Residue, then its C-alpha position, 0 to 999 in steps of 0.5 A: m135940009k133933011y135934018l131940019y125936016n126930021f127934027y120938025r117931024g118929030l115935034p108932035v111927038v115931043k109935044e105929046y110928051l110935054e103935055t104929059d109932063v105938065e099934066a104929071a107936074y100939075s097933078g103932083d103939086p096941090a098948090a098949083f093953080s093952073k098948068s100955065e103956072i106950071i110952065i112958066s114957073y118950074p125950071g125943071l120943066y124947062a130942063v125937061m123940055v130942052y132935053r126932049l127937044s135936043q134928043s128929038a133932034k139926035p143924032d142930026f143936030s142935037e148939040i145945036v138945039s141944046r145950045l140954042f135953048t141953054e145958052k140963049d143969054e150968052v150967044p148974041w145972035v140967038s133970039v129964041r125967048f120963052i115966056r118966063 
């Protein structure tokens, strides 16, 4: 249970990092209409999100977090879905 608590305790920091990642992508792309478009359509941002989440879980259970987000279509019991 302490592993889960440590993971959740680190989520606000991950959120701040992801907000700066979205802002950097938005300011660097003159063709982007909104930050929502960046979040939905940039696969690189998804990869950064998975990386940041798995690093926040490290060393407790980062492998599980990484697999939940990267192999969600291949594992039948995982029901994590994101807006795409």
